[in-house]
Backbone and ligand atoms as CSV (ligand in chain L), in Angstrom:
chain,resi,resn,atom,element,x,y,z
A,1,MET,N,N,8.679,-93.340,-33.945
A,1,MET,CA,C,7.389,-93.176,-33.192
A,1,MET,C,C,6.535,-92.143,-33.923
A,2,LYS,N,N,5.360,-92.520,-34.396
A,2,LYS,CA,C,4.498,-91.581,-35.127
A,2,LYS,C,C,3.296,-91.242,-34.215
A,3,THR,N,N,3.056,-89.937,-34.133
A,3,THR,CA,C,2.036,-89.458,-33.193
A,3,THR,C,C,0.898,-88.757,-33.939
A,4,ALA,N,N,-0.306,-88.958,-33.453
A,4,ALA,CA,C,-1.476,-88.190,-33.951
A,4,ALA,C,C,-2.007,-87.338,-32.820
A,5,VAL,N,N,-2.293,-86.058,-33.106
A,5,VAL,CA,C,-2.990,-85.219,-32.168
A,5,VAL,C,C,-4.459,-85.154,-32.609
A,6,VAL,N,N,-5.322,-85.815,-31.827
A,6,VAL,CA,C,-6.727,-85.866,-32.169
A,6,VAL,C,C,-7.420,-84.814,-31.290
A,7,TYR,N,N,-8.102,-83.871,-31.937
A,7,TYR,CA,C,-8.624,-82.774,-31.102
A,7,TYR,C,C,-9.979,-82.269,-31.651
A,8,TYR,N,N,-10.748,-81.700,-30.709
A,8,TYR,CA,C,-11.889,-80.963,-31.038
A,8,TYR,C,C,-11.755,-79.569,-30.421
A,9,SER,N,N,-12.226,-78.522,-31.108
A,9,SER,CA,C,-12.095,-77.167,-30.536
A,9,SER,C,C,-13.292,-76.382,-30.993
A,10,MET,N,N,-13.977,-75.724,-30.049
A,10,MET,CA,C,-15.104,-74.881,-30.488
A,10,MET,C,C,-14.615,-73.489,-30.836
A,11,SER,N,N,-13.803,-72.903,-29.959
A,11,SER,CA,C,-13.444,-71.494,-30.149
A,11,SER,C,C,-11.931,-71.264,-30.302
A,12,GLY,N,N,-11.202,-72.299,-30.606
A,12,GLY,CA,C,-9.855,-72.127,-31.068
A,12,GLY,C,C,-8.726,-72.350,-30.066
A,13,ASN,N,N,-9.049,-72.465,-28.769
A,13,ASN,CA,C,-7.977,-72.644,-27.786
A,13,ASN,C,C,-7.333,-74.018,-27.900
A,14,SER,N,N,-8.120,-75.046,-28.047
A,14,SER,CA,C,-7.567,-76.404,-28.155
A,14,SER,C,C,-6.874,-76.543,-29.510
A,15,GLU,N,N,-7.411,-75.868,-30.528
A,15,GLU,CA,C,-6.751,-75.935,-31.864
A,15,GLU,C,C,-5.400,-75.241,-31.783
A,16,PHE,N,N,-5.309,-74.116,-31.141
A,16,PHE,CA,C,-4.060,-73.379,-30.977
A,16,PHE,C,C,-3.000,-74.321,-30.333
A,17,THR,N,N,-3.394,-75.025,-29.325
A,17,THR,CA,C,-2.456,-75.960,-28.611
A,17,THR,C,C,-2.140,-77.115,-29.454
A,18,ALA,N,N,-3.144,-77.680,-30.131
A,18,ALA,CA,C,-2.883,-78.880,-30.946
A,18,ALA,C,C,-1.835,-78.512,-32.027
A,19,LYS,N,N,-1.964,-77.347,-32.601
A,19,LYS,CA,C,-1.028,-76.951,-33.691
A,19,LYS,C,C,0.379,-76.721,-33.118
A,20,LYS,N,N,0.428,-76.130,-31.926
A,20,LYS,CA,C,1.697,-75.807,-31.307
A,20,LYS,C,C,2.431,-77.150,-31.014
A,21,ILE,N,N,1.675,-78.091,-30.420
A,21,ILE,CA,C,2.287,-79.398,-30.108
A,21,ILE,C,C,2.724,-80.147,-31.392
A,22,SER,N,N,1.840,-80.185,-32.394
A,22,SER,CA,C,2.182,-80.945,-33.545
A,22,SER,C,C,3.355,-80.330,-34.325
A,23,ASP,N,N,3.457,-79.021,-34.310
A,23,ASP,CA,C,4.609,-78.352,-34.944
A,23,ASP,C,C,5.911,-78.788,-34.300
A,24,LYS,N,N,5.867,-78.820,-32.945
A,24,LYS,CA,C,7.141,-79.081,-32.189
A,24,LYS,C,C,7.502,-80.539,-32.242
A,25,ILE,N,N,6.521,-81.447,-32.319
A,25,ILE,CA,C,6.941,-82.905,-32.273
A,25,ILE,C,C,6.763,-83.585,-33.617
A,26,GLY,N,N,6.240,-82.807,-34.613
A,26,GLY,CA,C,6.049,-83.418,-35.929
A,26,GLY,C,C,4.931,-84.428,-35.984
A,27,ALA,N,N,3.863,-84.149,-35.309
A,27,ALA,CA,C,2.719,-85.112,-35.275
A,27,ALA,C,C,1.656,-84.742,-36.348
A,28,ASP,N,N,0.847,-85.686,-36.717
A,28,ASP,CA,C,-0.267,-85.421,-37.606
A,28,ASP,C,C,-1.408,-84.826,-36.779
A,29,LEU,N,N,-2.106,-83.859,-37.378
A,29,LEU,CA,C,-3.312,-83.275,-36.694
A,29,LEU,C,C,-4.545,-83.907,-37.256
A,30,ILE,N,N,-5.363,-84.416,-36.356
A,30,ILE,CA,C,-6.672,-85.003,-36.769
A,30,ILE,C,C,-7.765,-84.158,-36.093
A,31,LYS,N,N,-8.407,-83.334,-36.876
A,31,LYS,CA,C,-9.430,-82.443,-36.280
A,31,LYS,C,C,-10.790,-83.138,-36.393
A,32,ILE,N,N,-11.502,-83.250,-35.296
A,32,ILE,CA,C,-12.817,-83.861,-35.353
A,32,ILE,C,C,-13.892,-82.801,-35.072
A,33,ARG,N,N,-15.027,-82.973,-35.778
A,33,ARG,CA,C,-16.101,-81.992,-35.680
A,33,ARG,C,C,-17.464,-82.730,-35.697
A,34,PRO,N,N,-18.397,-82.319,-34.899
A,34,PRO,CA,C,-19.674,-83.000,-34.984
A,34,PRO,C,C,-20.416,-82.616,-36.269
A,35,GLU,N,N,-21.207,-83.586,-36.747
A,35,GLU,CA,C,-21.974,-83.299,-37.991
A,35,GLU,C,C,-22.838,-82.029,-37.785
A,36,LYS,N,N,-23.497,-81.988,-36.623
A,36,LYS,CA,C,-24.344,-80.842,-36.318
A,36,LYS,C,C,-23.587,-79.981,-35.331
A,37,ALA,N,N,-23.095,-78.834,-35.824
A,37,ALA,CA,C,-22.254,-77.970,-34.986
A,37,ALA,C,C,-23.014,-77.482,-33.760
A,38,TYR,N,N,-22.332,-77.375,-32.680
A,38,TYR,CA,C,-22.972,-76.802,-31.455
A,38,TYR,C,C,-23.060,-75.282,-31.619
A,39,PRO,N,N,-24.121,-74.674,-31.044
A,39,PRO,CA,C,-24.115,-73.206,-31.042
A,39,PRO,C,C,-22.825,-72.688,-30.395
A,40,ASP,N,N,-22.240,-71.679,-30.963
A,40,ASP,CA,C,-20.929,-71.217,-30.391
A,40,ASP,C,C,-20.974,-69.782,-29.925
A,41,LYS,N,N,-22.195,-69.262,-29.669
A,41,LYS,CA,C,-22.305,-67.896,-29.172
A,41,LYS,C,C,-23.275,-67.815,-28.006
A,42,GLY,N,N,-23.005,-66.795,-27.168
A,42,GLY,CA,C,-23.942,-66.441,-26.076
A,42,GLY,C,C,-24.209,-67.576,-25.116
A,43,ILE,N,N,-25.341,-67.527,-24.496
A,43,ILE,CA,C,-25.679,-68.449,-23.425
A,43,ILE,C,C,-26.040,-69.865,-24.072
A,44,ARG,N,N,-26.473,-69.796,-25.325
A,44,ARG,CA,C,-26.889,-71.095,-25.992
A,44,ARG,C,C,-25.686,-72.061,-26.071
A,45,LYS,N,N,-24.525,-71.519,-26.236
A,45,LYS,CA,C,-23.392,-72.444,-26.348
A,45,LYS,C,C,-23.138,-73.206,-25.044
A,46,PHE,N,N,-23.366,-72.536,-23.918
A,46,PHE,CA,C,-23.209,-73.229,-22.655
A,46,PHE,C,C,-24.331,-74.240,-22.369
A,47,ILE,N,N,-25.564,-73.845,-22.784
A,47,ILE,CA,C,-26.694,-74.665,-22.549
A,47,ILE,C,C,-26.606,-75.947,-23.379
A,48,TRP,N,N,-26.398,-75.762,-24.723
A,48,TRP,CA,C,-26.375,-76.983,-25.552
A,48,TRP,C,C,-25.174,-77.861,-25.344
A,49,GLY,N,N,-24.027,-77.223,-25.309
A,49,GLY,CA,C,-22.795,-78.018,-25.082
A,49,GLY,C,C,-22.769,-78.623,-23.696
A,50,GLY,N,N,-23.169,-77.817,-22.715
A,50,GLY,CA,C,-23.177,-78.330,-21.362
A,50,GLY,C,C,-24.122,-79.545,-21.192
A,51,LYS,N,N,-25.289,-79.418,-21.771
A,51,LYS,CA,C,-26.267,-80.521,-21.674
A,51,LYS,C,C,-25.728,-81.755,-22.358
A,52,SER,N,N,-25.165,-81.592,-23.544
A,52,SER,CA,C,-24.639,-82.690,-24.311
A,52,SER,C,C,-23.531,-83.410,-23.520
A,53,ALA,N,N,-22.728,-82.629,-22.832
A,53,ALA,CA,C,-21.635,-83.227,-22.017
A,53,ALA,C,C,-22.177,-83.958,-20.788
A,54,VAL,N,N,-23.171,-83.331,-20.135
A,54,VAL,CA,C,-23.730,-83.907,-18.890
A,54,VAL,C,C,-24.416,-85.236,-19.187
A,55,ILE,N,N,-25.137,-85.312,-20.289
A,55,ILE,CA,C,-25.872,-86.555,-20.569
A,55,ILE,C,C,-24.963,-87.608,-21.233
A,56,GLY,N,N,-23.722,-87.265,-21.481
A,56,GLY,CA,C,-22.766,-88.256,-22.028
A,56,GLY,C,C,-23.003,-88.554,-23.499
A,57,ASP,N,N,-23.478,-87.525,-24.202
A,57,ASP,CA,C,-23.742,-87.666,-25.640
A,57,ASP,C,C,-22.533,-88.090,-26.451
A,58,THR,N,N,-22.787,-88.828,-27.554
A,58,THR,CA,C,-21.735,-89.125,-28.541
A,58,THR,C,C,-22.229,-88.672,-29.912
A,59,PRO,N,N,-22.127,-87.398,-30.192
A,59,PRO,CA,C,-22.676,-86.860,-31.478
A,59,PRO,C,C,-21.983,-87.484,-32.696
A,60,LYS,N,N,-22.762,-87.601,-33.776
A,60,LYS,CA,C,-22.206,-88.140,-35.009
A,60,LYS,C,C,-21.152,-87.169,-35.521
A,61,LEU,N,N,-20.030,-87.690,-35.993
A,61,LEU,CA,C,-18.940,-86.835,-36.456
A,61,LEU,C,C,-18.959,-86.713,-37.932
A,62,LEU,N,N,-18.434,-85.555,-38.426
A,62,LEU,CA,C,-18.188,-85.380,-39.870
A,62,LEU,C,C,-17.025,-86.317,-40.230
A,63,PRO,N,N,-16.979,-86.732,-41.474
A,63,PRO,CA,C,-15.880,-87.672,-41.883
A,63,PRO,C,C,-14.507,-87.074,-41.537
A,64,TYR,N,N,-13.608,-87.950,-41.125
A,64,TYR,CA,C,-12.215,-87.522,-40.834
A,64,TYR,C,C,-11.340,-88.646,-41.282
A,65,GLU,N,N,-10.059,-88.295,-41.581
A,65,GLU,CA,C,-9.098,-89.340,-41.981
A,65,GLU,C,C,-8.263,-89.753,-40.790
A,66,PHE,N,N,-8.358,-91.047,-40.429
A,66,PHE,CA,C,-7.515,-91.526,-39.342
A,66,PHE,C,C,-7.235,-93.002,-39.602
A,67,ASP,N,N,-5.972,-93.307,-39.828
A,67,ASP,CA,C,-5.536,-94.664,-40.073
A,67,ASP,C,C,-4.750,-95.083,-38.798
A,68,ALA,N,N,-5.448,-95.801,-37.930
A,68,ALA,CA,C,-4.862,-96.079,-36.656
A,68,ALA,C,C,-3.563,-96.877,-36.773
A,69,ASP,N,N,-3.372,-97.673,-37.790
A,69,ASP,CA,C,-2.147,-98.444,-37.930
A,69,ASP,C,C,-0.903,-97.556,-38.117
A,70,LYS,N,N,-1.119,-96.308,-38.532
A,70,LYS,CA,C,0.038,-95.409,-38.810
A,70,LYS,C,C,0.682,-94.920,-37.476
A,71,TYR,N,N,-0.038,-95.038,-36.326
A,71,TYR,CA,C,0.381,-94.328,-35.172
A,71,TYR,C,C,0.747,-95.250,-33.998
A,72,ASP,N,N,1.789,-94.824,-33.231
A,72,ASP,CA,C,2.108,-95.525,-31.983
A,72,ASP,C,C,1.543,-94.746,-30.783
A,73,GLU,N,N,1.296,-93.492,-31.008
A,73,GLU,CA,C,0.953,-92.608,-29.885
A,73,GLU,C,C,-0.192,-91.673,-30.311
A,74,ILE,N,N,-1.134,-91.452,-29.395
A,74,ILE,CA,C,-2.215,-90.486,-29.646
A,74,ILE,C,C,-2.255,-89.483,-28.513
A,75,ILE,N,N,-2.357,-88.221,-28.903
A,75,ILE,CA,C,-2.554,-87.134,-27.941
A,75,ILE,C,C,-3.954,-86.601,-28.188
A,76,PHE,N,N,-4.804,-86.658,-27.154
A,76,PHE,CA,C,-6.146,-86.097,-27.213
A,76,PHE,C,C,-6.149,-84.677,-26.724
A,77,GLY,N,N,-6.879,-83.817,-27.394
A,77,GLY,CA,C,-6.997,-82.425,-26.930
A,77,GLY,C,C,-8.422,-81.962,-27.023
A,78,PHE,N,N,-8.899,-81.261,-26.020
A,78,PHE,CA,C,-10.300,-80.854,-26.030
A,78,PHE,C,C,-10.568,-79.698,-25.045
A,79,PRO,N,N,-11.682,-78.988,-25.219
A,79,PRO,CA,C,-12.154,-78.062,-24.200
A,79,PRO,C,C,-12.892,-78.859,-23.142
A,80,VAL,N,N,-12.764,-78.430,-21.914
A,80,VAL,CA,C,-13.537,-79.021,-20.797
A,80,VAL,C,C,-14.979,-78.435,-20.869
A,81,TRP,N,N,-15.918,-79.348,-20.917
A,81,TRP,CA,C,-17.321,-78.879,-20.885
A,81,TRP,C,C,-18.022,-79.582,-19.684
A,82,ALA,N,N,-18.475,-78.753,-18.769
A,82,ALA,CA,C,-19.148,-79.259,-17.592
A,82,ALA,C,C,-18.316,-80.399,-16.955
A,83,SER,N,N,-17.044,-80.129,-16.745
A,83,SER,CA,C,-16.083,-81.069,-16.141
A,83,SER,C,C,-15.972,-82.375,-16.881
A,84,SER,N,N,-16.196,-82.328,-18.200
A,84,SER,CA,C,-16.100,-83.534,-19.056
A,84,SER,C,C,-15.304,-83.145,-20.270
A,85,PRO,N,N,-14.753,-84.163,-21.023
A,85,PRO,CA,C,-14.218,-83.865,-22.334
A,85,PRO,C,C,-15.359,-83.433,-23.237
A,86,ALA,N,N,-15.176,-82.433,-24.134
A,86,ALA,CA,C,-16.216,-82.089,-25.028
A,86,ALA,C,C,-16.663,-83.375,-25.790
A,87,PRO,N,N,-17.962,-83.586,-25.964
A,87,PRO,CA,C,-18.515,-84.883,-26.434
A,87,PRO,C,C,-17.934,-85.460,-27.730
A,88,PRO,N,N,-17.504,-84.645,-28.732
A,88,PRO,CA,C,-16.951,-85.279,-29.943
A,88,PRO,C,C,-15.758,-86.178,-29.626
A,89,ILE,N,N,-15.077,-85.943,-28.532
A,89,ILE,CA,C,-13.907,-86.796,-28.203
A,89,ILE,C,C,-14.446,-88.214,-27.830
A,90,LYS,N,N,-15.571,-88.187,-27.081
A,90,LYS,CA,C,-16.131,-89.484,-26.664
A,90,LYS,C,C,-16.610,-90.233,-27.938
A,91,SER,N,N,-17.142,-89.496,-28.889
A,91,SER,CA,C,-17.593,-90.116,-30.179
A,91,SER,C,C,-16.408,-90.760,-30.857
A,92,PHE,N,N,-15.284,-90.030,-30.927
A,92,PHE,CA,C,-14.116,-90.588,-31.625
A,92,PHE,C,C,-13.658,-91.847,-30.961
A,93,ILE,N,N,-13.604,-91.866,-29.604
A,93,ILE,CA,C,-13.145,-93.063,-28.906
A,93,ILE,C,C,-14.119,-94.224,-29.144
A,94,LYS,N,N,-15.394,-93.918,-29.108
A,94,LYS,CA,C,-16.395,-94.970,-29.354
A,94,LYS,C,C,-16.193,-95.575,-30.759
A,95,GLU,N,N,-15.902,-94.755,-31.726
A,95,GLU,CA,C,-15.706,-95.259,-33.084
A,95,GLU,C,C,-14.367,-95.962,-33.299
A,96,ASN,N,N,-13.371,-95.697,-32.467
A,96,ASN,CA,C,-12.019,-96.219,-32.758
A,96,ASN,C,C,-11.394,-97.058,-31.669
A,97,LEU,N,N,-12.084,-97.270,-30.556
A,97,LEU,CA,C,-11.437,-97.903,-29.396
A,97,LEU,C,C,-10.721,-99.240,-29.728
A,98,SER,N,N,-11.413,-100.065,-30.495
A,98,SER,CA,C,-10.776,-101.375,-30.746
A,98,SER,C,C,-9.487,-101.229,-31.552
A,99,LYS,N,N,-9.369,-100.173,-32.324
A,99,LYS,CA,C,-8.172,-99.993,-33.159
A,99,LYS,C,C,-7.036,-99.264,-32.437
A,100,ILE,N,N,-7.349,-98.636,-31.292
A,100,ILE,CA,C,-6.283,-97.811,-30.671
A,100,ILE,C,C,-5.854,-98.322,-29.315
A,101,SER,N,N,-6.392,-99.483,-28.867
A,101,SER,CA,C,-6.122,-99.830,-27.469
A,101,SER,C,C,-4.669,-100.181,-27.216
A,102,ASP,N,N,-3.911,-100.433,-28.296
A,102,ASP,CA,C,-2.453,-100.766,-28.065
A,102,ASP,C,C,-1.536,-99.521,-28.120
A,103,LYS,N,N,-2.177,-98.334,-28.193
A,103,LYS,CA,C,-1.337,-97.101,-28.340
A,103,LYS,C,C,-0.942,-96.497,-26.982
A,104,SER,N,N,0.045,-95.623,-27.049
A,104,SER,CA,C,0.388,-94.792,-25.867
A,104,SER,C,C,-0.513,-93.534,-25.941
A,105,PHE,N,N,-1.040,-93.132,-24.808
A,105,PHE,CA,C,-1.986,-91.971,-24.829
A,105,PHE,C,C,-1.469,-90.826,-23.962
A,106,SER,N,N,-1.620,-89.627,-24.491
A,106,SER,CA,C,-1.433,-88.404,-23.671
A,106,SER,C,C,-2.609,-87.494,-23.897
A,107,VAL,N,N,-2.712,-86.452,-23.051
A,107,VAL,CA,C,-3.926,-85.604,-23.125
A,107,VAL,C,C,-3.585,-84.178,-22.786
A,108,PHE,N,N,-4.283,-83.229,-23.464
A,108,PHE,CA,C,-4.299,-81.834,-22.986
A,108,PHE,C,C,-5.758,-81.333,-22.940
A,109,ALA,N,N,-6.073,-80.608,-21.902
A,109,ALA,CA,C,-7.388,-80.096,-21.701
A,109,ALA,C,C,-7.336,-78.576,-21.548
A,110,CYS,N,N,-8.204,-77.849,-22.254
A,110,CYS,CA,C,-8.280,-76.421,-22.141
A,110,CYS,C,C,-9.543,-76.063,-21.327
A,111,CYS,N,N,-9.444,-75.123,-20.431
A,111,CYS,CA,C,-10.624,-74.788,-19.635
A,111,CYS,C,C,-10.497,-73.299,-19.228
A,112,MET,N,N,-11.584,-72.803,-18.586
A,112,MET,CA,C,-11.608,-71.405,-18.092
A,112,MET,C,C,-11.020,-71.403,-16.677
A,113,GLY,N,N,-11.017,-72.529,-16.034
A,113,GLY,CA,C,-10.519,-72.542,-14.636
A,113,GLY,C,C,-10.731,-73.818,-13.822
A,114,GLY,N,N,-11.756,-74.565,-14.137
A,114,GLY,CA,C,-12.036,-75.726,-13.266
A,114,GLY,C,C,-12.547,-76.939,-14.059
A,115,GLY,N,N,-12.410,-78.085,-13.421
A,115,GLY,CA,C,-13.030,-79.316,-13.979
A,115,GLY,C,C,-12.163,-80.120,-14.863
A,116,ALA,N,N,-10.890,-79.629,-15.102
A,116,ALA,CA,C,-10.062,-80.355,-16.041
A,116,ALA,C,C,-9.623,-81.729,-15.499
A,117,LYS,N,N,-9.407,-81.792,-14.203
A,117,LYS,CA,C,-8.941,-83.113,-13.636
A,117,LYS,C,C,-10.069,-84.137,-13.765
A,118,LYS,N,N,-11.288,-83.666,-13.492
A,118,LYS,CA,C,-12.398,-84.625,-13.632
A,118,LYS,C,C,-12.578,-85.056,-15.089
A,119,ALA,N,N,-12.403,-84.087,-15.996
A,119,ALA,CA,C,-12.553,-84.385,-17.401
A,119,ALA,C,C,-11.462,-85.442,-17.853
A,120,ILE,N,N,-10.283,-85.239,-17.385
A,120,ILE,CA,C,-9.146,-86.144,-17.736
A,120,ILE,C,C,-9.424,-87.528,-17.145
A,121,ASP,N,N,-9.955,-87.551,-15.932
A,121,ASP,CA,C,-10.322,-88.875,-15.339
A,121,ASP,C,C,-11.440,-89.600,-16.154
A,122,LYS,N,N,-12.381,-88.812,-16.651
A,122,LYS,CA,C,-13.417,-89.418,-17.474
A,122,LYS,C,C,-12.806,-89.990,-18.770
A,123,LEU,N,N,-11.855,-89.262,-19.361
A,123,LEU,CA,C,-11.205,-89.779,-20.563
A,123,LEU,C,C,-10.480,-91.092,-20.272
A,124,LYS,N,N,-9.851,-91.163,-19.072
A,124,LYS,CA,C,-9.248,-92.436,-18.741
A,124,LYS,C,C,-10.218,-93.537,-18.739
A,125,ASN,N,N,-11.410,-93.278,-18.214
A,125,ASN,CA,C,-12.430,-94.308,-18.148
A,125,ASN,C,C,-12.862,-94.696,-19.574
A,126,TYR,N,N,-13.000,-93.704,-20.439
A,126,TYR,CA,C,-13.427,-94.052,-21.841
A,126,TYR,C,C,-12.388,-94.974,-22.511
A,127,LEU,N,N,-11.119,-94.742,-22.116
A,127,LEU,CA,C,-10.025,-95.470,-22.781
A,127,LEU,C,C,-9.633,-96.772,-22.032
A,128,PHE,N,N,-10.243,-96.979,-20.847
A,128,PHE,CA,C,-9.924,-98.123,-19.996
A,128,PHE,C,C,-8.421,-98.095,-19.617
A,129,ILE,N,N,-7.891,-96.919,-19.259
A,129,ILE,CA,C,-6.481,-96.850,-18.795
A,129,ILE,C,C,-6.459,-96.174,-17.405
A,130,SER,N,N,-5.334,-96.367,-16.728
A,130,SER,CA,C,-5.284,-95.743,-15.400
A,130,SER,C,C,-4.389,-94.489,-15.366
A,131,ASP,N,N,-3.568,-94.317,-16.419
A,131,ASP,CA,C,-2.706,-93.178,-16.488
A,131,ASP,C,C,-2.404,-92.761,-17.929
A,132,PHE,N,N,-2.131,-91.492,-18.130
A,132,PHE,CA,C,-1.611,-91.040,-19.437
A,132,PHE,C,C,-0.110,-90.898,-19.348
A,133,LYS,N,N,0.583,-91.000,-20.478
A,133,LYS,CA,C,1.994,-90.788,-20.525
A,133,LYS,C,C,2.276,-89.303,-20.066
A,134,ALA,N,N,1.541,-88.363,-20.621
A,134,ALA,CA,C,1.703,-86.962,-20.229
A,134,ALA,C,C,0.338,-86.293,-20.200
A,135,GLU,N,N,0.189,-85.379,-19.244
A,135,GLU,CA,C,-1.091,-84.669,-19.109
A,135,GLU,C,C,-0.823,-83.161,-19.015
A,136,LEU,N,N,-1.707,-82.403,-19.617
A,136,LEU,CA,C,-1.525,-80.947,-19.612
A,136,LEU,C,C,-2.907,-80.276,-19.484
A,137,THR,N,N,-2.957,-79.281,-18.575
A,137,THR,CA,C,-4.165,-78.482,-18.412
A,137,THR,C,C,-3.813,-77.027,-18.604
A,138,LEU,N,N,-4.576,-76.367,-19.448
A,138,LEU,CA,C,-4.261,-74.973,-19.782
A,138,LEU,C,C,-5.522,-74.108,-19.601
A,139,ILE,N,N,-5.305,-72.858,-19.132
A,139,ILE,CA,C,-6.398,-71.911,-19.062
A,139,ILE,C,C,-6.405,-71.122,-20.352
A,140,ASP,N,N,-7.497,-71.272,-21.100
A,140,ASP,CA,C,-7.744,-70.532,-22.385
A,140,ASP,C,C,-6.410,-70.044,-23.068
A,141,PRO,N,N,-5.598,-71.007,-23.574
A,141,PRO,CA,C,-4.231,-70.622,-24.023
A,141,PRO,C,C,-4.222,-69.634,-25.220
A,142,LYS,N,N,-5.228,-69.619,-26.084
A,142,LYS,CA,C,-5.216,-68.631,-27.144
A,142,LYS,C,C,-5.773,-67.302,-26.648
A,143,ASP,N,N,-6.837,-67.331,-25.900
A,143,ASP,CA,C,-7.497,-66.086,-25.458
A,143,ASP,C,C,-6.773,-65.404,-24.352
A,144,LYS,N,N,-6.081,-66.176,-23.496
A,144,LYS,CA,C,-5.374,-65.584,-22.333
A,144,LYS,C,C,-3.921,-66.123,-22.354
A,145,PRO,N,N,-3.129,-65.722,-23.304
A,145,PRO,CA,C,-1.729,-66.185,-23.312
A,145,PRO,C,C,-1.011,-65.926,-21.944
A,146,SER,N,N,-0.221,-66.836,-21.479
A,146,SER,CA,C,0.496,-66.629,-20.225
A,146,SER,C,C,1.789,-67.415,-20.202
A,147,LYS,N,N,2.694,-66.975,-19.379
A,147,LYS,CA,C,3.980,-67.665,-19.244
A,147,LYS,C,C,3.732,-69.081,-18.666
A,148,GLU,N,N,2.772,-69.125,-17.742
A,148,GLU,CA,C,2.409,-70.377,-17.099
A,148,GLU,C,C,1.973,-71.434,-18.174
A,149,ASN,N,N,1.073,-71.003,-19.054
A,149,ASN,CA,C,0.597,-71.907,-20.117
A,149,ASN,C,C,1.819,-72.360,-20.971
A,150,ASP,N,N,2.693,-71.367,-21.357
A,150,ASP,CA,C,3.830,-71.723,-22.221
A,150,ASP,C,C,4.757,-72.754,-21.515
A,151,LYS,N,N,5.000,-72.519,-20.235
A,151,LYS,CA,C,5.932,-73.368,-19.442
A,151,LYS,C,C,5.331,-74.781,-19.363
A,152,LYS,N,N,4.088,-74.874,-19.044
A,152,LYS,CA,C,3.419,-76.195,-18.930
A,152,LYS,C,C,3.439,-76.929,-20.276
A,153,THR,N,N,3.165,-76.132,-21.347
A,153,THR,CA,C,3.175,-76.789,-22.683
A,153,THR,C,C,4.546,-77.312,-23.037
A,154,ASP,N,N,5.596,-76.550,-22.724
A,154,ASP,CA,C,6.974,-76.960,-23.056
A,154,ASP,C,C,7.300,-78.237,-22.255
A,155,GLU,N,N,6.882,-78.304,-20.983
A,155,GLU,CA,C,7.178,-79.457,-20.160
A,155,GLU,C,C,6.455,-80.716,-20.710
A,156,PHE,N,N,5.208,-80.478,-21.130
A,156,PHE,CA,C,4.429,-81.570,-21.706
A,156,PHE,C,C,5.137,-82.120,-22.979
A,157,ILE,N,N,5.593,-81.206,-23.806
A,157,ILE,CA,C,6.266,-81.595,-25.070
A,157,ILE,C,C,7.561,-82.385,-24.727
A,158,SER,N,N,8.283,-81.913,-23.736
A,158,SER,CA,C,9.558,-82.648,-23.379
A,158,SER,C,C,9.203,-84.051,-22.924
A,159,LYS,N,N,8.133,-84.202,-22.155
A,159,LYS,CA,C,7.728,-85.554,-21.675
A,159,LYS,C,C,7.319,-86.418,-22.864
A,160,ILE,N,N,6.630,-85.851,-23.832
A,160,ILE,CA,C,6.244,-86.650,-24.992
A,160,ILE,C,C,7.499,-87.103,-25.751
A,161,LEU,N,N,8.445,-86.228,-25.862
A,161,LEU,CA,C,9.663,-86.517,-26.686
A,161,LEU,C,C,10.631,-87.477,-26.005
A,162,ASN,N,N,10.469,-87.663,-24.645
A,162,ASN,CA,C,11.401,-88.572,-23.924
A,162,ASN,C,C,10.979,-89.991,-23.941
L,1,FMN,C1,C,-20.514,-75.856,-23.044
L,1,FMN,C2,C,-19.282,-75.363,-22.351
L,1,FMN,C3,C,-18.960,-75.832,-21.064
L,1,FMN,C4,C,-17.838,-75.430,-20.412
L,1,FMN,N1,N,-17.594,-75.966,-19.196
L,1,FMN,C5,C,-16.406,-75.562,-18.549
L,1,FMN,C6,C,-16.073,-76.176,-17.298
L,1,FMN,O1,O,-16.728,-77.017,-16.717
L,1,FMN,N2,N,-14.925,-75.695,-16.664
L,1,FMN,C7,C,-14.121,-74.727,-17.215
L,1,FMN,O2,O,-13.115,-74.383,-16.621
L,1,FMN,N3,N,-14.398,-74.231,-18.462
L,1,FMN,C8,C,-15.515,-74.613,-19.109
L,1,FMN,N4,N,-15.813,-74.069,-20.347
L,1,FMN,C9,C,-14.838,-73.196,-21.012
L,1,FMN,C10,C,-13.938,-73.908,-22.034
L,1,FMN,O3,O,-13.514,-75.176,-21.566
L,1,FMN,C11,C,-12.616,-73.084,-22.256
L,1,FMN,O4,O,-12.932,-71.750,-22.578
L,1,FMN,C12,C,-11.765,-73.712,-23.344
L,1,FMN,O5,O,-10.486,-73.066,-23.343
L,1,FMN,C13,C,-12.337,-73.532,-24.754
L,1,FMN,O6,O,-11.598,-74.316,-25.673
L,1,FMN,P1,P,-11.843,-74.161,-27.239
L,1,FMN,O7,O,-11.555,-72.717,-27.613
L,1,FMN,O8,O,-10.866,-75.123,-27.865
L,1,FMN,O9,O,-13.273,-74.528,-27.539
L,1,FMN,C14,C,-16.945,-74.484,-21.023
L,1,FMN,C15,C,-17.263,-73.958,-22.315
L,1,FMN,C16,C,-18.417,-74.422,-22.948
L,1,FMN,C17,C,-18.738,-73.909,-24.374
């Protein structure tokens, strides 16, 4: 079973988790980035990113390597923006949906505190699925390390490996 962790991260929390998961399960990391980077400082980051998420934007992505045929399983990882997956994830799915619809899907969402469930439900809609194999919600795992985050991540990894 070959797994890809497809993720976007603005400030490193989702990347921290993507790397932790891929290290433990031996998955490939597929980092996606928008062609035009979002502002990542001050209030502008919330205004631009938030607006892009609310209007359901699908920003153009920088080139990435992803050969769908190589994988049986995809784990999506993203920061929650305005109770939605950060928009580059929607772009990736739009570009690849027909090639990935036979895969098994799991998800992790990083947030400051709220909206992750809604964001995960939106991702289900993008993928036309009713459930993920495994789901994980973390509070800023790089910036606010906690036993709770570690425990949930270990449980998620066990579920993926079973
Ligand atoms: C534009 C924007 C919108 C956000 N919206 C939410 C939100 O709705 N709920 C929440 O709990 N955190 C929200 N956050 C916080 C991030 O989801 C959170 O800090 C996450 O861990 C950042 O992940 P990253 O470091 O991988 O970018 C938002 C952050 C940004 C930049």
